[in-house]
C-alpha positions in Angstrom: 38.0 160.3 48.5 34.9 159.2 50.5 33.0 158.3 47.3 36.1 156.1 46.4 35.9 154.4 49.7 32.0 153.6 49.1 33.2 152.0 45.8 36.0 149.9 47.1 33.3 148.6 49.9 30.2 147.7 47.3 33.1 146.2 44.9 34.7 144.1 47.4 31.1 142.9 48.3 30.6 142.0 44.7 34.0 139.9 44.1 32.5 137.7 47.4 34.4 138.4 50.6 35.5 141.4 52.6 36.9 139.7 55.2 37.4 135.5 55.8 34.6 135.6 57.8 32.4 137.4 56.2 30.6 135.9 53.3 29.2 138.7 51.1 29.1 136.4 47.7 25.9 136.5 45.9 27.1 133.2 44.4 26.2 131.2 47.8 22.5 132.4 48.1 20.2 131.0 51.0 17.1 132.6 50.1 14.9 132.5 46.8 15.0 135.9 46.2 19.1 135.6 46.1 18.6 132.6 44.1 16.8 134.8 41.4 20.1 136.8 41.4 22.3 134.6 41.1 20.5 132.8 38.3 19.9 136.2 36.4 23.4 136.7 36.8 24.3 133.4 35.4 22.0 133.7 32.5 23.2 137.2 31.7 26.8 136.2 31.7 26.5 133.0 29.7 24.3 135.3 27.1 26.9 137.8 26.8 29.7 135.2 26.7 28.0 134.2 23.7 28.3 137.3 22.1 31.7 138.3 23.3 33.3 134.8 21.8 31.3 135.4 18.5 32.4 139.0 18.1 36.1 138.4 18.8 36.0 135.5 17.1 34.9 137.3 13.8 37.0 139.8 14.5 40.2 137.6 14.8 38.7 135.4 11.8 38.7 138.9 9.5 42.0 139.9 10.4 43.9 137.2 9.5 41.7 136.5 6.5 41.7 139.5 5.1 45.2 141.1 6.2 47.0 142.5 3.6 49.2 140.7 1.3 52.2 141.8 -0.5 51.0 141.5 -3.9 48.3 143.8 -3.0 50.1 146.9 -2.2 48.9 148.8 -5.3 45.2 147.6 -5.4 42.4 148.9 -3.9 40.1 146.5 -2.4 36.7 145.7 -2.8 33.7 148.2 -2.3 31.0 146.9 -0.6 28.3 149.6 -0.6 25.9 147.7 2.5 23.9 144.4 2.7 20.5 144.6 3.5 20.0 141.0 4.7 23.2 141.9 6.9 22.1 145.0 8.2 18.5 143.2 9.0 20.4 140.6 11.0 22.7 142.6 13.2 19.5 145.1 13.8 16.9 142.7 15.3 19.0 140.0 16.7 20.6 142.6 19.6 16.6 143.5 19.4 15.6 140.3 20.3 18.3 139.7 22.8 17.6 142.6 24.7 13.8 141.9 25.1 14.5 138.1 26.2 16.8 139.9 28.8 14.2 142.7 29.9 11.6 140.1 30.3 13.9 137.8 32.3 15.0 141.2 34.6 11.1 142.0 34.9 10.3 138.6 36.2 13.1 138.2 38.4 12.2 141.6 40.1 8.5 141.0 40.4 9.4 137.9 42.4 12.0 139.9 44.5 9.5 142.8 45.4 5.9 140.6 45.9 5.1 140.4 49.1 4.8 136.5 50.5 1.7 135.3 51.3 2.9 132.8 54.2 0.7 133.1 57.3 3.1 133.4 59.8 5.7 136.0 58.0 7.4 138.1 60.1 7.2 141.8 59.6 10.0 144.0 60.0 10.5 148.1 59.8 14.0 149.0 58.7 14.9 152.5 59.3 18.2 154.0 57.8 20.6 156.6 59.8 23.4 158.1 59.3 25.0 155.6 59.7 23.4 152.8 61.3 20.1 150.6 61.2 16.7 150.8 63.1 14.3 147.7 63.4 11.1 147.7 64.8 9.0 144.7 65.6 6.0 143.8 66.6 5.7 142.1 70.5 3.3 139.2 71.3 1.2 141.7 72.7 1.1 144.0 69.7 4.2 146.5 71.6 6.9 147.6 69.2 10.2 146.3 69.8 12.9 148.7 68.8 16.8 147.6 68.2 19.4 148.4 66.0 22.1 147.2 63.4 21.6 143.3 64.3 18.1 141.8 62.5 17.4 138.2 64.1 15.0 136.3 61.9 13.6 132.6 62.7 14.1 129.9 60.6 12.2 126.7 61.1 11.9 123.5 59.6 14.1 122.9 56.4 12.2 123.5 53.0 9.4 125.6 55.1 11.4 129.2 56.1 9.4 131.6 57.6 9.6 134.9 55.1 10.8 137.9 56.5 9.0 141.1 54.7 10.7 144.5 55.2 9.4 147.8 55.0 12.3 150.2 54.3 12.6 153.6 55.1 15.1 156.6 55.3 15.0 159.3 58.3 18.0 161.1 56.6 19.6 160.4 53.0 18.8 157.4 50.3 20.9 154.1 52.2 20.4 151.0 50.4 19.9 147.6 52.2 21.5 144.6 50.9 22.5 141.1 52.3 23.8 139.1 49.1 23.2 136.1 50.7 19.6 136.8 51.2 18.1 139.1 48.6 19.1 141.9 46.3 19.4 145.7 46.9 16.6 147.8 47.7 17.0 151.3 48.5 15.7 153.3 51.3 13.8 156.7 50.4 13.2 159.7 52.5 9.6 160.0 52.3 8.8 156.7 50.9 8.6 153.1 51.8 9.9 150.1 49.8 9.3 146.4 50.5 11.5 143.6 50.2 11.5 140.1 51.7 13.9 136.8 51.9 13.2 133.4 54.0 16.4 130.9 54.9 15.7 127.5 56.8 19.6 127.5 57.3 20.6 129.3 61.4 23.8 131.2 60.2 24.8 135.0 60.7 24.4 136.7 57.4 26.4 140.0 56.6 25.2 142.7 54.7 26.5 146.6 54.1 24.4 149.8 52.6 24.8 149.7 49.1 24.2 153.2 48.3 26.7 156.1 49.1 25.2 158.2 51.5 28.1 160.0 53.5 31.5 159.7 55.0 30.9 156.3 56.9 29.2 154.6 54.3 31.7 151.8 54.1 31.0 151.4 57.8 27.2 151.0 57.7 27.0 147.4 58.1 24.5 144.8 59.2 24.2 141.6 60.7 21.0 139.2 59.9 21.5 136.6 62.5 19.3 133.4 61.8 17.8 131.2 64.4 15.7 128.7 65.7 12.4 129.9 66.2 12.8 129.1 70.0 16.2 130.8 70.3 14.3 133.9 68.3 11.2 133.8 70.5 13.4 134.2 73.6 15.7 136.5 71.9 12.2 138.7 71.1 11.2 138.2 74.6 14.0 139.4 76.1 13.8 142.9 73.8 10.5 143.7 75.1 11.6 143.9 78.8 13.0 147.2 80.0 16.5 147.5 80.9 18.3 145.3 83.7 18.7 147.8 87.1 22.2 146.2 88.2 23.1 147.9 91.7 26.6 146.9 91.1 26.4 149.7 88.1 24.5 152.1 89.7 27.1 154.6 89.4 27.6 154.2 85.5 23.9 154.5 85.4 23.8 157.8 87.3 26.6 159.2 85.4 25.2 158.2 81.9 21.7 159.8 82.9 23.1 162.9 83.9 24.8 163.6 80.8 23.3 164.1 77.4 23.4 160.9 76.4 19.9 160.8 77.4 19.3 163.2 74.5 20.0 160.8 71.7 19.4 157.4 73.0 16.8 155.5 74.7 17.3 152.9 77.6 13.6 151.4 78.2 13.0 151.6 82.4 15.3 154.4 82.4 14.5 158.5 81.9 16.6 158.3 78.9 14.4 158.9 75.6 16.3 160.0 72.8 15.7 159.1 69.4 18.6 160.5 67.4 21.0 157.6 68.1 20.2 153.7 68.6 18.2 152.2 71.2 20.4 150.8 73.7 18.1 149.2 76.2 19.8 145.7 75.2 23.2 146.9 73.5 25.2 144.0 75.5 23.3 141.4 73.7 24.8 142.6 70.2 27.7 141.2 68.3 29.0 144.6 67.1 29.3 148.3 68.1 28.5 151.0 65.4 26.8 149.5 63.1 29.4 146.7 62.6 32.7 149.3 62.7 34.0 147.1 65.4 33.4 144.4 67.6 31.0 144.7 70.9 34.3 144.4 73.6 34.9 146.4 76.9 38.1 147.9 75.1 36.2 148.9 71.9 33.2 150.1 74.2 35.4 152.4 76.1 37.5 153.7 72.9 33.9 154.6 71.4 32.8 156.3 74.2 35.9 158.3 75.0 36.2 159.4 70.8 34.0 157.8 68.6 36.2 159.2 65.5 38.4 157.1 66.5 36.5 153.8 65.4 34.2 155.8 63.1 35.6 159.1 61.4 32.9 161.6 61.1 30.3 159.8 63.2 27.6 161.9 64.6 28.0 161.0 67.9 30.0 164.1 69.9 33.2 163.4 71.8 32.0 164.4 75.0 35.8 164.9 76.7 35.0 162.4 79.4 37.6 161.2 81.7 38.8 158.0 81.7 37.0 157.0 84.8 33.8 158.2 83.3 34.1 156.3 80.4 34.8 153.4 82.5 31.8 153.5 84.9 29.4 154.3 81.4 31.2 151.2 80.0 30.3 148.7 83.1 26.8 150.1 82.7 26.5 149.6 79.2 27.9 145.9 79.6 25.0 145.4 82.0 22.1 146.3 79.1 21.5 142.5 78.1 
């Protein structure tokens, strides 16, 4: 059943739209690697389409032209024991076709994996977890900026996009980073670092999905790539470098958070919370989604998530703390202040 859920999610992504506003189609690329994937698909589809038409056409022709006739009821058909030219043709032709496809695929893979040489490229480390994404940026002062699930990238002048180079790692099992409109799939493998890149000059939100079955909530391991003008990206990154805001109006919720086991799993910079098991929550309220895209980040969903994580993401590794409704609301007040 779990495998079927993951397979259905990937098939929906391949076919086009997982939801009306979530364009996951490879046929509307906005990045050079994604263009390569689309062009490669068209080429292979054209070649295999021609082969299909030829083969099916010959089958239909033979079935009609050489169908059995009443006069042939007692006659034995002519016996043919081989033809060297024909056998050579149907051996060499497929070999040449496969060889050409091999060269084209290798060229596309090399182009997609080759690190961009752009002087202003953005380097981001991506770490896959069950079932969420961690992103590590370098701040202007050289410090590491950690966030989760939503990857922000700059888009500059049309025609000169800033390449985004990703180093992909996994903290547990094999995952696969896939944003169809920006690049092809690249696996995140425990103990190994993989590389990929993309570049877009169009401000937009691009949707992605883990494309490798990684456990019960694989289908809900979504991701967002938010491409924004350079000034907005710089402002976002500068804000992410700051420690958590201390709002006196939510002091009760902050104290409750720090008194619970939440601090063992989550980091909130500026507070005595240094957990590394779950996502960094320092600027949680600045995000659009909750639980790696499993739900929109609204107060109602946030309270439901705190009260019972399984109600939003069954099988989530976040435990049910069996908190009272009042405690859940206090914690939601505090988390909503982390912008």
